[in-house]
Steps between C-alpha positions, in 0.01 A plus 500: 500500500319786674198653330560821311319750284674598178353850521609598851774759551549819701558826315772718654478849353563505126820295486440165670244220517586271790441133427369361827409172329853421380571242770168324444573469128872432495607405853729804539399858587546807284838670542598861428761546225650831613711606202329781311275587794534809718556462873152644556345231279694218667409636843128523425491154344673344800267682739204356312655152505563533873126467558516135393653209691704385202870538440553853365824533306666757274788405268777706337507749785806726513637622832371851429152371419499282810593799717222709344239229555612438857467869581121458499365474854311176431790329321788568738511133603515365145789261439765584240739240361768711327689229312175358363354849443174387662254671734262285703225592743560168675821354638618154398271239659606157618500250211156350440636192322792262541583536131813693407591713200873525430601837358837494325686786342812494289669810640466767766389750235189287449394538865226763450310270264565190713387681814187629327409135444610376841333771709178480297480129579578553869229765526261243350592250773744286300830376642797607288849354476742759361802374306681804366814566295517155342556594136653263248838677506554323833299183446634342821297754700181371339590133542570548869133599538365214290315330787320819601392548139370143477308546826309803368144459375544766232809685384539861388827570321604861436788584266629771270808503276479179292204363697642147510416414862136381460595245235772360725263482798248327274745212469530461878139474618161358405317799652336773290730792422399861443781689326532878530736685264636826635624813329843453662783477248715684249389640165431180308272381779255754353340586833404140576404385150805272470430306823129488412578328169748266669236392751234454233746278313609300806587141415366381837124436482268627771632857509236772470600863443345829610576850377824691558546611865155361590573353842143566610356304208732210578384502862132486404564216255690302766217572747246360254716192441507429874127549543416290195715223644323529837160456336592176320 
């Protein structure tokens, strides 16, 4: 691991302290969570991050916020991924490893969360295999992709509604699974609480669960799994 100082950070006005040592400590750079921030704050943070050579990424970026940020003269070339709601100062690089993360989602309504995970991984140099709209209501769609799932080095499974998909996938592969509940569903889904509880209670062992709609967190966990495996 690279050397780091626990006390080093850059103060940006009164609202941000940029953690330039994040990669050295954790293996993944600091990322801007955009919800609750003004476009001026997001813009200034990204401009400050642009001075580094690291991946600079903002999550939960609406189309209006993206347009406001890109109106700045020095950020006109920033890349926006609308389905994933991500802004990145860098484009997707070529994969830096032969390892593959499979990203599955149960339904098309889960795409924003699945794409947040997939694009985050691609921006970090990880090859992604997308397997979308394979929910348990049409189990044959999942089984047709069984070989691709087994070939993945880590699996991210995104699902709302009843959240049953990760448990099913857990019975089809020996690879680590990161389950992501989404807020997709009718009233009794309780904004993602129902699929979250389903995933936490999955009968299949080896299924880890992140927070509701947290595609980014799933991507970072999968990234760490790959890099831990590489170091063995």
